[in-house]
MDAnalysis code that builds the backbone (N, CA, C; Angstrom):
import MDAnalysis as mda
import numpy as np

u = mda.Universe.empty(762, n_residues=254, atom_resindex=np.repeat(np.arange(254), 3), trajectory=True)
u.add_TopologyAttr("name", ["N", "CA", "C"] * 254)
u.add_TopologyAttr("resid", np.arange(1, 255))
u.add_TopologyAttr("resname", ["MET", "ASN", "LEU", "VAL", "VAL", "ARG", "ARG", "PHE", "ASP", "VAL", "VAL", "ASP", "TYR", "GLU", "TRP", "SER", "LEU", "LYS", "ARG", "MET", "ARG", "ALA", "ARG", "VAL", "ASP", "SER", "ARG", "ASP", "ASP", "THR", "THR", "ALA", "ASP", "GLU", "LEU", "TRP", "PHE", "LEU", "GLN", "HIS", "HIS", "PRO", "VAL", "PHE", "THR", "GLN", "GLY", "GLN", "GLY", "GLY", "ARG", "ALA", "VAL", "HIS", "VAL", "LEU", "GLU", "PRO", "GLY", "ASP", "ILE", "PRO", "VAL", "VAL", "GLN", "SER", "ASP", "ARG", "GLY", "GLY", "GLN", "VAL", "THR", "PHE", "HIS", "GLY", "PRO", "GLY", "GLN", "LEU", "ILE", "VAL", "TYR", "ILE", "MET", "MET", "ASP", "LEU", "ARG", "ARG", "ALA", "ALA", "ILE", "GLY", "PRO", "ARG", "GLU", "LEU", "VAL", "ARG", "ARG", "ILE", "GLU", "SER", "GLY", "ILE", "ILE", "ALA", "MET", "LEU", "GLY", "THR", "LEU", "GLY", "VAL", "THR", "ALA", "ALA", "ARG", "ARG", "THR", "GLY", "ALA", "PRO", "GLY", "VAL", "TYR", "VAL", "GLU", "GLU", "ALA", "LYS", "ILE", "ALA", "ALA", "LEU", "GLY", "LEU", "ARG", "ILE", "ARG", "ARG", "GLY", "ILE", "SER", "TYR", "HIS", "GLY", "LEU", "SER", "LEU", "ASN", "VAL", "ASP", "VAL", "ASP", "LEU", "GLU", "PRO", "PHE", "THR", "ARG", "ILE", "ASP", "PRO", "CYS", "GLY", "TYR", "ARG", "GLY", "LEU", "ALA", "VAL", "THR", "ARG", "LEU", "ARG", "ASP", "LEU", "GLY", "ILE", "THR", "VAL", "ASP", "CYS", "ALA", "GLU", "ALA", "ALA", "ARG", "LEU", "LEU", "LEU", "SER", "PRO", "LEU", "VAL", "ASP", "ALA", "LEU", "TYR", "THR", "GLY", "ILE", "ASP", "ASP", "ILE", "ARG", "ILE", "GLU", "ARG", "ARG", "PRO", "GLY", "SER", "GLY", "VAL", "GLN", "GLY", "GLU", "SER", "ASP", "GLU", "CYS", "LEU", "PRO", "GLU", "PRO", "ALA", "GLY", "ASN", "ASP", "ALA", "THR", "ASP", "LYS", "PRO", "PRO", "ALA", "ASN", "ARG", "ASP", "THR", "SER", "THR", "GLY", "SER", "TRP", "PRO", "ARG", "GLY", "ASN", "ARG", "PRO"])
u.atoms.positions = np.array([
    [75.269, -215.467, -2.697],
    [74.096, -214.716, -3.118],
    [72.958, -214.950, -2.140],
    [71.961, -214.069, -2.172],
    [70.810, -214.176, -1.295],
    [69.622, -214.790, -2.024],
    [68.847, -215.562, -1.296],
    [67.605, -216.145, -1.806],
    [66.553, -216.010, -0.723],
    [65.440, -215.366, -1.047],
    [64.356, -215.184, -0.084],
    [63.309, -216.263, -0.307],
    [62.934, -216.960, 0.760],
    [61.895, -217.981, 0.718],
    [60.699, -217.467, 1.513],
    [59.564, -217.350, 0.848],
    [58.347, -216.905, 1.520],
    [57.360, -218.053, 1.600],
    [56.624, -218.099, 2.681],
    [55.649, -219.165, 2.865],
    [54.272, -218.553, 3.082],
    [53.299, -219.114, 2.394],
    [51.912, -218.712, 2.527],
    [51.089, -219.964, 2.811],
    [49.837, -219.762, 3.156],
    [48.948, -220.901, 3.355],
    [48.165, -221.114, 2.053],
    [46.855, -221.103, 2.099],
    [46.026, -221.287, 0.914],
    [45.513, -219.911, 0.485],
    [45.836, -219.494, -0.743],
    [45.499, -218.149, -1.200],
    [44.818, -218.210, -2.563],
    [44.100, -217.141, -2.892],
    [43.468, -217.033, -4.201],
    [44.527, -216.899, -5.287],
    [44.279, -217.516, -6.433],
    [45.236, -217.467, -7.531],
    [45.466, -216.043, -8.011],
    [44.387, -215.303, -8.242],
    [44.531, -213.955, -8.782],
    [45.270, -213.030, -7.819],
    [45.101, -213.252, -6.535],
    [45.825, -212.460, -5.535],
    [47.327, -212.677, -5.657],
    [47.725, -213.951, -5.775],
    [49.161, -214.240, -5.879],
    [49.723, -213.780, -7.218],
    [48.934, -213.882, -8.285],
    [49.396, -213.434, -9.598],
    [49.689, -211.937, -9.581],
    [48.795, -211.169, -8.989],
    [48.996, -209.726, -8.900],
    [50.254, -209.391, -8.118],
    [50.496, -210.111, -7.033],
    [51.663, -209.844, -6.204],
    [52.962, -210.268, -6.901],
    [52.927, -211.376, -7.650],
    [54.113, -211.778, -8.403],
    [54.496, -210.723, -9.427],
    [53.517, -210.243, -10.172],
    [53.798, -209.224, -11.180],
    [54.400, -207.974, -10.543],
    [53.813, -207.571, -9.425],
    [54.333, -206.373, -8.743],
    [55.756, -206.592, -8.273],
    [56.052, -207.812, -7.785],
    [57.397, -208.111, -7.303],
    [58.396, -208.058, -8.451],
    [58.027, -208.618, -9.600],
    [58.923, -208.603, -10.758],
    [59.159, -207.171, -11.229],
    [58.102, -206.363, -11.285],
    [58.219, -204.995, -11.790],
    [59.041, -204.092, -10.868],
    [59.107, -204.451, -9.587],
    [59.819, -203.593, -8.639],
    [61.283, -203.985, -8.452],
    [61.729, -205.033, -9.144],
    [63.092, -205.519, -8.960],
    [64.110, -204.642, -9.664],
    [65.349, -204.733, -9.170],
    [66.485, -204.187, -9.908],
    [67.578, -205.251, -9.929],
    [68.754, -204.890, -10.417],
    [69.814, -205.876, -10.595],
    [70.340, -206.453, -9.282],
    [70.047, -205.806, -8.168],
    [70.546, -206.276, -6.875],
    [69.497, -207.033, -6.065],
    [68.280, -207.103, -6.560],
    [67.198, -207.738, -5.809],
    [67.416, -209.236, -5.696],
    [67.204, -209.779, -4.514],
    [67.353, -211.218, -4.298],
    [66.256, -211.988, -5.031],
    [66.593, -213.175, -5.515],
    [65.589, -214.073, -6.063],
    [64.661, -214.535, -4.941],
    [63.459, -214.987, -5.330],
    [62.499, -215.427, -4.329],
    [61.836, -216.729, -4.741],
    [61.547, -217.570, -3.747],
    [60.702, -218.751, -3.903],
    [59.503, -218.579, -2.983],
    [58.302, -218.763, -3.525],
    [57.085, -218.700, -2.716],
    [56.462, -220.085, -2.663],
    [56.282, -220.609, -1.457],
    [55.630, -221.898, -1.239],
    [54.211, -221.642, -0.756],
    [53.228, -222.241, -1.426],
    [51.834, -221.966, -1.079],
    [50.914, -223.028, -1.670],
    [49.623, -222.857, -1.428],
    [48.568, -223.642, -2.051],
    [47.502, -222.667, -2.540],
    [46.658, -223.144, -3.453],
    [45.580, -222.298, -3.966],
    [44.209, -222.879, -3.638],
    [43.222, -221.990, -3.531],
    [41.834, -222.423, -3.532],
    [41.534, -223.007, -4.908],
    [40.542, -223.913, -5.022],
    [40.290, -224.587, -6.302],
    [40.108, -223.608, -7.461],
    [40.862, -223.840, -8.542],
    [40.808, -222.966, -9.707],
    [41.412, -223.692, -10.906],
    [40.831, -223.470, -12.074],
    [41.473, -223.856, -13.327],
    [42.172, -222.618, -13.870],
    [43.416, -222.751, -14.281],
    [44.126, -221.627, -14.875],
    [44.466, -221.965, -16.319],
    [44.226, -220.997, -17.180],
    [44.443, -221.160, -18.607],
    [45.665, -220.354, -19.016],
    [46.633, -221.028, -19.644],
    [47.847, -220.354, -20.072],
    [47.608, -219.394, -21.220],
    [48.641, -218.620, -21.545],
    [48.520, -217.599, -22.591],
    [48.030, -218.160, -23.921],
    [48.559, -219.317, -24.279],
    [48.158, -219.921, -25.548],
    [47.087, -220.973, -25.376],
    [46.440, -220.968, -24.216],
    [45.464, -222.003, -23.908],
    [44.242, -221.958, -24.810],
    [43.737, -223.126, -25.151],
    [42.570, -223.238, -26.022],
    [41.358, -223.657, -25.204],
    [40.250, -222.993, -25.440],
    [39.026, -223.257, -24.679],
    [38.553, -224.698, -24.840],
    [38.916, -225.330, -25.952],
    [38.469, -226.693, -26.205],
    [38.986, -227.668, -25.146],
    [40.071, -227.301, -24.462],
    [40.643, -228.186, -23.448],
    [39.968, -228.039, -22.084],
    [39.067, -227.076, -21.953],
    [38.275, -226.934, -20.725],
    [36.947, -227.618, -20.994],
    [36.767, -228.813, -20.454],
    [35.630, -229.651, -20.816],
    [34.371, -229.250, -20.055],
    [34.350, -229.497, -18.755],
    [33.195, -229.160, -17.923],
    [33.692, -228.655, -16.576],
    [34.008, -227.372, -16.486],
    [34.595, -226.852, -15.247],
    [33.644, -226.874, -14.058],
    [32.333, -226.873, -14.333],
    [31.376, -226.907, -13.229],
    [31.480, -225.660, -12.361],
    [31.566, -225.874, -11.045],
    [31.572, -224.741, -10.116],
    [32.973, -224.216, -9.820],
    [33.979, -224.732, -10.508],
    [35.356, -224.264, -10.293],
    [35.650, -223.156, -11.291],
    [36.094, -221.981, -10.823],
    [36.338, -220.877, -11.749],
    [37.501, -221.163, -12.699],
    [37.415, -220.578, -13.884],
    [38.485, -220.637, -14.872],
    [39.092, -219.245, -14.965],
    [40.392, -219.132, -14.705],
    [41.069, -217.841, -14.668],
    [42.125, -217.790, -15.770],
    [42.117, -216.731, -16.537],
    [43.146, -216.530, -17.561],
    [44.441, -216.095, -16.880],
    [45.530, -216.776, -17.237],
    [46.835, -216.474, -16.662],
    [47.767, -215.963, -17.745],
    [48.906, -215.427, -17.338],
    [49.902, -214.985, -18.318],
    [51.091, -215.929, -18.387],
    [50.965, -217.104, -17.805],
    [52.039, -218.098, -17.900],
    [51.952, -218.815, -19.235],
    [52.962, -219.605, -19.533],
    [52.911, -220.448, -20.707],
    [52.079, -221.697, -20.451],
    [51.778, -222.422, -21.513],
    [51.092, -223.695, -21.363],
    [49.591, -223.604, -21.515],
    [48.960, -224.771, -21.327],
    [47.517, -224.902, -21.473],
    [46.849, -224.890, -20.095],
    [45.689, -225.487, -20.003],
    [44.903, -225.429, -18.774],
    [45.396, -226.453, -17.753],
    [45.326, -226.078, -16.479],
    [45.621, -227.006, -15.396],
    [44.730, -226.678, -14.217],
    [44.800, -227.517, -13.201],
    [43.999, -227.323, -11.985],
    [44.917, -227.100, -10.799],
    [44.514, -226.187, -9.922],
    [45.179, -225.992, -8.639],
    [44.135, -226.119, -7.536],
    [44.552, -226.684, -6.415],
    [43.659, -226.781, -5.271],
    [44.423, -227.167, -4.027],
    [43.765, -227.104, -2.871],
    [44.421, -227.501, -1.620],
    [44.957, -228.926, -1.710],
    [46.129, -229.130, -1.132],
    [46.780, -230.431, -1.236],
    [47.755, -230.518, -2.385],
    [47.853, -229.447, -3.153],
    [48.844, -229.351, -4.236],
    [49.839, -228.270, -3.843],
    [51.104, -228.623, -3.769],
    [52.144, -227.672, -3.406],
    [52.541, -226.846, -4.620],
    [52.455, -225.531, -4.467],
    [52.864, -224.599, -5.511],
    [54.178, -223.951, -5.083],
    [55.106, -223.845, -6.016],
    [56.328, -223.079, -5.766],
    [56.478, -222.077, -6.898],
    [56.368, -220.802, -6.568],
    [56.587, -219.741, -7.536],
    [58.039, -219.294, -7.466],
    [58.654, -219.177, -8.632],
    [60.095, -218.952, -8.739],
    [60.349, -217.628, -9.440],
    [60.820, -216.660, -8.693],
    [61.179, -215.361, -9.258],
    [62.706, -215.278, -9.288],
    [63.252, -215.604, -10.433],
    [64.693, -215.797, -10.586],
    [65.211, -214.924, -11.712],
    [66.315, -214.251, -11.484],
    [66.957, -213.412, -12.483],
    [67.772, -214.311, -13.416],
    [67.241, -214.570, -14.591],
    [67.909, -215.493, -15.510],
    [69.169, -214.883, -16.107],
    [69.199, -213.577, -16.242],
    [70.414, -212.937, -16.764],
    [71.553, -213.088, -15.764],
    [71.241, -212.931, -14.495],
    [72.269, -213.076, -13.463],
    [72.755, -214.520, -13.393],
    [71.835, -215.453, -13.605],
    [72.202, -216.873, -13.577],
    [72.818, -217.332, -14.897],
    [72.741, -216.484, -15.922],
    [73.284, -216.794, -17.253],
    [72.667, -218.058, -17.834],
    [71.339, -218.176, -17.709],
    [70.627, -219.312, -18.296],
    [69.407, -218.798, -19.038],
    [68.861, -219.649, -19.900],
    [67.642, -219.326, -20.628],
    [66.465, -220.119, -20.109],
    [65.278, -219.903, -20.672],
    [64.071, -220.585, -20.196],
    [64.150, -222.107, -20.246],
    [64.723, -222.661, -21.300],
    [64.796, -224.124, -21.398],
    [65.649, -224.714, -20.288],
    [66.747, -224.051, -19.985],
    [67.597, -224.539, -18.901],
    [66.888, -224.394, -17.560],
    [66.127, -223.331, -17.387],
    [65.355, -223.177, -16.148],
    [64.369, -224.321, -15.992],
    [63.662, -224.655, -17.049],
    [62.721, -225.786, -17.001],
    [63.455, -227.060, -16.612],
    [64.596, -227.305, -17.238],
    [65.358, -228.526, -16.938],
    [65.764, -228.554, -15.483],
    [66.201, -227.417, -14.939],
    [66.644, -227.381, -13.548],
    [65.482, -227.597, -12.575],
    [64.330, -227.011, -12.887],
    [63.172, -227.232, -12.017],
    [62.796, -228.708, -12.011],
    [62.732, -229.298, -13.196],
    [62.403, -230.726, -13.278],
    [63.419, -231.562, -12.504],
    [64.693, -231.226, -12.610],
    [65.732, -231.973, -11.900],
    [65.536, -231.903, -10.390],
    [65.173, -230.722, -9.895],
    [64.936, -230.586, -8.458],
    [63.786, -231.436, -7.975],
    [62.699, -231.474, -8.747],
    [61.540, -232.290, -8.371],
    [61.907, -233.771, -8.414],
    [62.588, -234.186, -9.470],
    [62.983, -235.594, -9.604],
    [63.872, -236.013, -8.443],
    [64.804, -235.139, -8.050],
    [65.690, -235.448, -6.924],
    [64.900, -235.559, -5.628],
    [63.946, -234.663, -5.409],
    [63.127, -234.720, -4.198],
    [62.328, -236.015, -4.145],
    [61.707, -236.396, -5.265],
    [60.929, -237.634, -5.292],
    [61.827, -238.845, -5.058],
    [63.061, -238.763, -5.523],
    [64.001, -239.849, -5.294],
    [64.266, -240.089, -3.822],
    [64.246, -239.016, -3.013],
    [64.451, -239.193, -1.563],
    [63.293, -239.948, -0.930],
    [62.156, -239.998, -1.617],
    [60.985, -240.723, -1.122],
    [60.877, -242.115, -1.742],
    [61.870, -242.483, -2.512],
    [61.856, -243.789, -3.147],
    [61.029, -243.850, -4.412],
    [60.701, -242.716, -4.985],
    [59.881, -242.651, -6.195],
    [60.784, -242.384, -7.400],
    [60.716, -243.244, -8.396],
    [61.466, -243.045, -9.626],
    [60.627, -242.207, -10.574],
    [61.103, -241.021, -10.879],
    [60.370, -240.094, -11.739],
    [61.267, -239.665, -12.888],
    [60.647, -239.103, -13.916],
    [61.418, -238.711, -15.100],
    [60.727, -237.550, -15.799],
    [61.481, -236.863, -16.645],
    [60.905, -235.850, -17.523],
    [60.490, -236.514, -18.826],
    [59.753, -235.799, -19.643],
    [59.292, -236.327, -20.922],
    [59.586, -235.302, -22.012],
    [60.236, -235.728, -23.083],
    [60.600, -234.824, -24.167],
    [59.358, -234.192, -24.781],
    [59.377, -232.871, -24.878],
    [58.290, -232.159, -25.518],
    [57.077, -231.917, -24.647],
    [57.103, -232.409, -23.412],
    [55.963, -232.240, -22.501],
    [56.502, -231.903, -21.121],
    [56.803, -230.627, -20.862],
    [57.413, -230.242, -19.587],
    [56.630, -230.747, -18.392],
    [57.375, -231.089, -17.349],
    [56.778, -231.627, -16.138],
    [57.543, -232.845, -15.683],
    [57.011, -233.480, -14.648],
    [57.647, -234.674, -14.091],
    [56.605, -235.783, -14.030],
    [57.030, -236.979, -14.422],
    [56.119, -238.107, -14.585],
    [56.595, -239.306, -13.777],
    [55.637, -240.053, -13.248],
    [55.898, -241.335, -12.612],
    [55.228, -242.378, -13.494],
    [56.064, -243.155, -14.171],
    [55.584, -244.023, -15.242],
    [54.847, -243.156, -16.257],
    [53.547, -243.395, -16.492],
    [52.848, -242.612, -17.511],
    [52.013, -241.481, -16.936],
    [52.055, -241.290, -15.624],
    [51.191, -240.311, -14.977],
    [51.982, -239.075, -14.557],
    [51.381, -237.923, -14.740],
    [52.034, -236.664, -14.406],
    [51.806, -236.339, -12.941],
    [52.893, -236.066, -12.231],
    [52.795, -235.724, -10.818],
    [53.144, -234.262, -10.549],
    [53.839, -233.635, -11.473],
    [54.218, -232.222, -11.301],
    [54.150, -231.513, -12.646],
    [53.574, -230.317, -12.617],
    [53.435, -229.516, -13.826],
    [54.260, -228.241, -13.701],
    [54.654, -227.696, -14.850],
    [55.416, -226.451, -14.893],
    [54.699, -225.441, -15.773],
    [54.750, -224.194, -15.373],
    [54.243, -223.097, -16.190],
    [55.016, -221.842, -15.829],
    [55.600, -221.176, -16.801],
    [56.495, -220.052, -16.526],
    [56.187, -218.860, -17.416],
    [56.617, -217.718, -16.963],
    [56.614, -216.489, -17.756],
    [57.930, -215.793, -17.456],
    [58.558, -215.246, -18.495],
    [59.786, -214.470, -18.328],
    [59.474, -213.038, -18.701],
    [59.743, -212.110, -17.803],
    [59.518, -210.697, -18.071],
    [60.691, -209.906, -17.515],
    [61.258, -209.047, -18.358],
    [62.419, -208.241, -17.960],
    [63.575, -209.131, -17.487],
    [63.654, -210.341, -18.052],
    [64.711, -211.267, -17.680],
    [64.461, -212.014, -16.388],
    [63.271, -211.838, -15.796],
    [62.933, -212.466, -14.519],
    [61.833, -213.499, -14.739],
    [62.009, -214.675, -14.177],
    [60.960, -215.693, -14.251],
    [59.922, -215.444, -13.163],
    [58.700, -215.855, -13.446],
    [57.705, -215.987, -12.392],
    [56.736, -217.092, -12.788],
    [55.754, -217.368, -11.942],
    [55.026, -218.636, -11.937],
    [56.038, -219.725, -11.540],
    [55.773, -220.996, -11.875],
    [56.710, -222.009, -11.419],
    [56.196, -223.417, -11.570],
    [56.061, -224.135, -10.445],
    [55.725, -225.554, -10.481],
    [54.563, -225.861, -9.544],
    [53.883, -226.969, -9.854],
    [52.878, -227.514, -8.945],
    [53.156, -229.002, -8.773],
    [53.116, -229.452, -7.527],
    [53.388, -230.850, -7.184],
    [52.164, -231.421, -6.486],
    [51.623, -232.495, -7.031],
    [50.427, -233.111, -6.447],
    [50.810, -233.938, -5.218],
    [50.359, -233.480, -4.068],
    [50.672, -234.152, -2.807],
    [49.501, -235.043, -2.401],
    [48.413, -234.429, -1.926],
    [47.190, -235.198, -1.650],
    [45.972, -234.435, -2.156],
    [46.162, -233.685, -3.238],
    [45.098, -232.904, -3.847],
    [44.015, -233.821, -4.427],
    [42.775, -233.354, -4.435],
    [41.675, -234.065, -5.087],
    [41.941, -234.075, -6.592],
    [42.018, -235.251, -7.188],
    [42.339, -235.366, -8.609],
    [41.109, -235.297, -9.511],
    [39.908, -235.363, -8.933],
    [38.701, -235.375, -9.761],
    [38.622, -234.189, -10.716],
    [38.966, -232.953, -10.289],
    [38.863, -231.837, -11.229],
    [39.700, -231.990, -12.501],
    [40.757, -232.799, -12.452],
    [41.551, -233.000, -13.660],
    [40.750, -233.728, -14.745],
    [39.692, -234.442, -14.347],
    [38.849, -235.119, -15.339],
    [37.943, -234.137, -16.077],
    [37.868, -232.906, -15.600],
    [37.021, -231.890, -16.225],
    [37.753, -231.093, -17.292],
    [39.044, -231.389, -17.466],
    [39.872, -230.685, -18.445],
    [40.747, -231.693, -19.177],
    [41.420, -231.211, -20.214],
    [42.532, -231.955, -20.812],
    [43.787, -231.424, -20.130],
    [44.314, -232.137, -19.144],
    [45.438, -231.577, -18.363],
    [46.608, -231.168, -19.251],
    [46.976, -229.903, -19.144],
    [48.093, -229.359, -19.921],
    [47.875, -229.501, -21.417],
    [46.599, -229.649, -21.821],
    [46.256, -229.736, -23.229],
    [46.304, -231.128, -23.817],
    [46.473, -232.154, -22.970],
    [46.577, -233.533, -23.455],
    [45.337, -234.322, -23.060],
    [44.540, -234.734, -24.038],
    [43.336, -235.504, -23.773],
    [43.698, -236.860, -23.154],
    [43.083, -237.146, -22.007],
    [43.278, -238.432, -21.363],
    [44.582, -238.581, -20.603],
    [45.315, -237.483, -20.400],
    [46.577, -237.581, -19.670],
    [46.326, -238.035, -18.239],
    [47.009, -239.090, -17.828],
    [46.881, -239.591, -16.458],
    [47.611, -238.659, -15.504],
    [47.020, -238.446, -14.350],
    [47.591, -237.591, -13.317],
    [47.660, -238.383, -12.023],
    [48.731, -238.219, -11.273],
    [48.876, -238.933, -10.010],
    [49.287, -237.968, -8.908],
    [49.408, -238.488, -7.693],
    [49.777, -237.692, -6.526],
    [50.577, -238.572, -5.584],
    [51.292, -237.943, -4.667],
    [52.104, -238.698, -3.722],
    [51.256, -239.688, -2.921],
    [50.083, -239.273, -2.528],
    [49.209, -240.149, -1.736],
    [48.928, -241.457, -2.460],
    [48.700, -241.395, -3.790],
    [48.415, -242.607, -4.553],
    [49.652, -243.482, -4.733],
    [50.808, -242.933, -4.440],
    [52.048, -243.718, -4.495],
    [52.413, -244.274, -3.124],
    [51.483, -244.140, -2.168],
    [51.705, -244.670, -0.827],
    [52.513, -243.768, 0.075],
    [52.656, -242.497, -0.308],
    [53.449, -241.554, 0.481],
    [52.500, -240.578, 1.157],
    [52.409, -240.662, 2.464],
    [51.457, -239.854, 3.218],
    [52.176, -238.683, 3.875],
    [52.358, -237.628, 3.099],
    [52.912, -236.376, 3.605],
    [51.924, -235.276, 3.256],
    [51.998, -234.166, 3.975],
    [51.179, -233.013, 3.626],
    [52.039, -231.991, 2.906],
    [51.452, -230.858, 2.565],
    [52.208, -229.852, 1.801],
    [53.357, -229.272, 2.607],
    [53.176, -229.181, 3.917],
    [54.254, -228.652, 4.748],
    [55.485, -229.546, 4.665],
    [55.268, -230.851, 4.793],
    [56.394, -231.785, 4.734],
    [56.965, -231.849, 3.318],
    [56.098, -231.825, 2.312],
    [56.583, -231.836, 0.926],
    [57.457, -230.618, 0.651],
    [57.070, -229.465, 1.199],
    [57.873, -228.252, 1.020],
    [59.235, -228.399, 1.669],
    [59.265, -228.974, 2.860],
    [60.548, -229.194, 3.542],
    [61.461, -230.084, 2.706],
    [60.867, -231.115, 2.121],
    [61.645, -232.072, 1.345],
    [62.107, -231.489, 0.009],
    [61.321, -230.580, -0.548],
    [61.629, -230.048, -1.873],
    [62.626, -228.898, -1.840],
    [62.637, -228.131, -0.764],
    [63.428, -226.900, -0.750],
    [64.889, -227.128, -1.127],
    [65.580, -228.015, -0.455],
    [67.007, -228.179, -0.689],
    [67.334, -228.690, -2.095],
    [66.687, -229.784, -2.568],
    [67.019, -230.232, -3.932],
    [66.628, -229.226, -5.006],
    [65.566, -228.461, -4.780],
    [65.193, -227.450, -5.771],
    [66.225, -226.338, -5.823],
    [66.654, -225.858, -4.669],
    [67.670, -224.804, -4.641],
    [68.972, -225.311, -5.251],
    [69.360, -226.535, -4.912],
    [70.583, -227.101, -5.484],
    [70.508, -227.149, -7.013],
    [69.330, -227.531, -7.541],
    [69.168, -227.642, -8.990],
    [69.142, -226.272, -9.654],
    [68.444, -225.317, -9.050],
    [68.327, -223.989, -9.644],
    [69.657, -223.255, -9.692],
    [70.455, -223.450, -8.645],
    [71.684, -222.669, -8.516],
    [72.916, -223.564, -8.622],
    [72.901, -224.425, -9.615],
    [74.030, -225.307, -9.894],
    [75.316, -224.499, -10.049],
    [76.345, -224.908, -9.327],
    [77.635, -224.247, -9.434],
    [77.845, -223.133, -8.434],
    [76.810, -222.779, -7.682],
    [76.956, -221.760, -6.645],
    [77.064, -222.478, -5.303],
    [78.200, -222.330, -4.650],
    [78.483, -223.118, -3.462],
    [77.875, -222.564, -2.180],
    [77.529, -221.295, -2.178],
    [77.120, -220.688, -0.916],
    [75.944, -219.756, -1.159],
    [74.785, -220.141, -0.659],
    [73.577, -219.352, -0.844],
    [72.974, -219.046, 0.512],
    [72.676, -217.801, 0.737],
    [72.002, -217.403, 1.966],
    [70.496, -217.502, 1.744],
    [69.845, -218.365, 2.525],
    [68.395, -218.532, 2.445],
    [67.761, -217.736, 3.577],
    [66.977, -216.757, 3.194],
    [66.316, -215.907, 4.182],
    [64.821, -216.187, 4.151],
    [64.311, -216.786, 5.201],
    [62.884, -217.085, 5.246],
    [62.107, -215.867, 5.743],
    [61.039, -215.548, 5.037],
    [60.160, -214.462, 5.451],
    [58.727, -214.948, 5.347],
    [57.883, -214.544, 6.281],
    [56.468, -214.929, 6.167],
    [55.826, -214.217, 4.997],
    [54.741, -214.798, 4.497],
    [53.968, -214.115, 3.475],
    [53.384, -212.840, 4.044],
    [53.183, -211.858, 3.176],
    [52.620, -210.595, 3.630],
    [51.387, -210.268, 2.812],
    [50.487, -209.491, 3.375],
    [49.259, -209.118, 2.689],
    [48.049, -209.607, 3.445],
    [46.887, -209.401, 2.898],
    [45.656, -209.742, 3.616],
    [45.363, -211.230, 3.584],
    [45.978, -211.960, 2.652],
    [45.749, -213.395, 2.564],
    [47.028, -214.148, 2.882],
    [46.860, -215.366, 3.329],
    [47.943, -216.325, 3.317],
    [49.028, -216.148, 4.348],
    [48.838, -215.316, 5.355],
    [49.885, -215.156, 6.346],
    [49.879, -216.367, 7.266],
    [50.762, -217.300, 6.994],
    [50.756, -218.561, 7.727],
    [52.135, -219.178, 7.698],
    [52.412, -219.992, 8.675],
    [53.673, -220.726, 8.720],
    [53.472, -222.180, 8.317],
    [52.358, -222.496, 7.669],
    [52.032, -223.892, 7.403],
    [52.919, -224.524, 6.345],
    [53.368, -223.747, 5.358],
    [54.070, -224.356, 4.233],
    [55.536, -224.616, 4.495],
    [56.168, -223.811, 5.331],
    [57.585, -224.014, 5.603],
    [57.853, -223.752, 7.069],
    [58.763, -224.507, 7.657],
    [59.096, -224.270, 9.054],
    [59.971, -223.045, 9.203],
    [60.025, -222.513, 10.401],
    [61.005, -221.481, 10.701],
    [62.400, -222.100, 10.656],
    [63.438, -221.317, 10.413],
    [64.790, -221.863, 10.384],
    [65.147, -222.522, 11.706],
    [65.908, -223.591, 11.634],
    [66.400, -224.225, 12.857],
    [67.144, -223.198, 13.686],
    [66.931, -223.241, 14.990],
    [67.609, -222.286, 15.853],
    [66.677, -221.228, 16.393],
    [65.452, -221.096, 15.807],
    [64.505, -220.117, 16.318],
    [63.864, -220.579, 17.618],
    [63.705, -221.896, 17.792],
    [63.206, -222.435, 19.042],
    [64.381, -222.740, 19.950],
    [64.132, -222.630, 21.244],
    [65.204, -222.913, 22.196],
    [65.660, -224.357, 22.098],
    [64.760, -225.238, 21.626],
    [65.099, -226.659, 21.543],
    [65.835, -227.007, 20.266],
    [65.856, -226.071, 19.288],
    [66.508, -226.335, 18.015],
    [67.914, -225.762, 18.006],
    [68.804, -226.459, 17.343],
    [70.163, -225.957, 17.176],
    [70.512, -225.998, 15.699],
    [71.166, -224.960, 15.170],
    [71.558, -224.987, 13.767],
    [72.599, -226.070, 13.536],
    [72.668, -226.597, 12.297],
    [73.690, -227.587, 11.996],
    [75.072, -227.068, 12.356],
    [75.934, -227.974, 12.727],
    [77.258, -227.578, 13.204],
    [78.054, -226.835, 12.155],
    [77.804, -227.141, 10.868],
    [78.595, -226.507, 9.820],
    [77.913, -225.290, 9.228],
    [76.882, -224.778, 9.875],
    [76.285, -223.538, 9.402],
    [77.123, -222.361, 9.887],
    [77.333, -221.411, 8.982],
    [77.998, -220.163, 9.355],
    [76.940, -219.249, 9.959],
    [76.830, -219.236, 11.291],
    [75.754, -218.509, 11.941],
    [75.955, -217.012, 11.891],
    [77.123, -216.562, 11.528],
    [77.335, -215.124, 11.438],
    [76.748, -214.538, 10.163],
    [76.648, -215.356, 9.110],
    [76.133, -214.867, 7.831],
    [74.808, -215.490, 7.460],
    [74.446, -216.579, 8.112],
    [73.218, -217.269, 7.723],
    [73.379, -218.105, 6.488],
    [74.622, -218.339, 6.053],
    [74.850, -219.102, 4.830],
    [74.804, -220.582, 5.117],
    [74.353, -221.346, 4.082],
    [74.294, -222.791, 4.217],
    [75.140, -223.404, 3.120],
    [76.252, -224.077, 3.472],
    [77.056, -224.718, 2.425],
    [76.221, -225.692, 1.642],
    [76.535, -225.840, 0.347],
    [75.785, -226.724, -0.515],
    [75.674, -228.110, 0.093],
    [74.456, -228.677, -0.003],
    [74.203, -230.015, 0.500],
    [73.819, -230.041, 1.966],
    [73.855, -228.900, 2.645],
    [73.498, -228.869, 4.038],
    [72.448, -227.809, 4.341],
    [71.650, -227.486, 3.352],
    [70.599, -226.500, 3.570],
    [69.424, -227.148, 4.297],
    [68.648, -226.362, 5.040],
    [67.513, -226.946, 5.744],
    [66.413, -227.350, 4.781],
])
């Protein structure tokens, strides 16, 4: 099967939301799934069932109503966002299984950095001890998921004190930087791509990953993901890559 990976730089939340909706509405049964790697300008987003009481003192950071599930959260530069547009009917899974697979991919990625992370029953996301390092928020429309995950890399955590993160008063929030891991969003994206794809597409041995730059007036950048190996004269594709199809056998994706 085909999977399109798009990379953007730092973009406005409402701009990306509009484009996600348009992408979902234009799909048919043959459309490839997509992953979008990006960052957002500072914004609080309120989920569909979000309660205003959880927005304490937003200050100069805008609060935007979203159509995802969940309560209020913060996005800003230094936080890696991955939007997942996946055909759940084609994958024969439901929303709960999608959440589990996303969490598994994040946990596996953190494990490669020596970080022991876990999920928490009844509170979607990924936690390191008692602190939340990754949040999830999803919407399913026409059998297609959109929105996705946010992973705190070196984002400013102060804005989380202005809200009840994900609707939980006093919830501790952490980031890779506070765990002694000094990577940026570009490197975090490189590290997350393979374990996330492996988790999302469990049981599928051969997936073609097609990287495309972001398109539109915002966010056209190569900062979040590298070009495929082999685009530079100094790079060579892995020996076991099928260069005629662009397919990457499981466990050997870039």
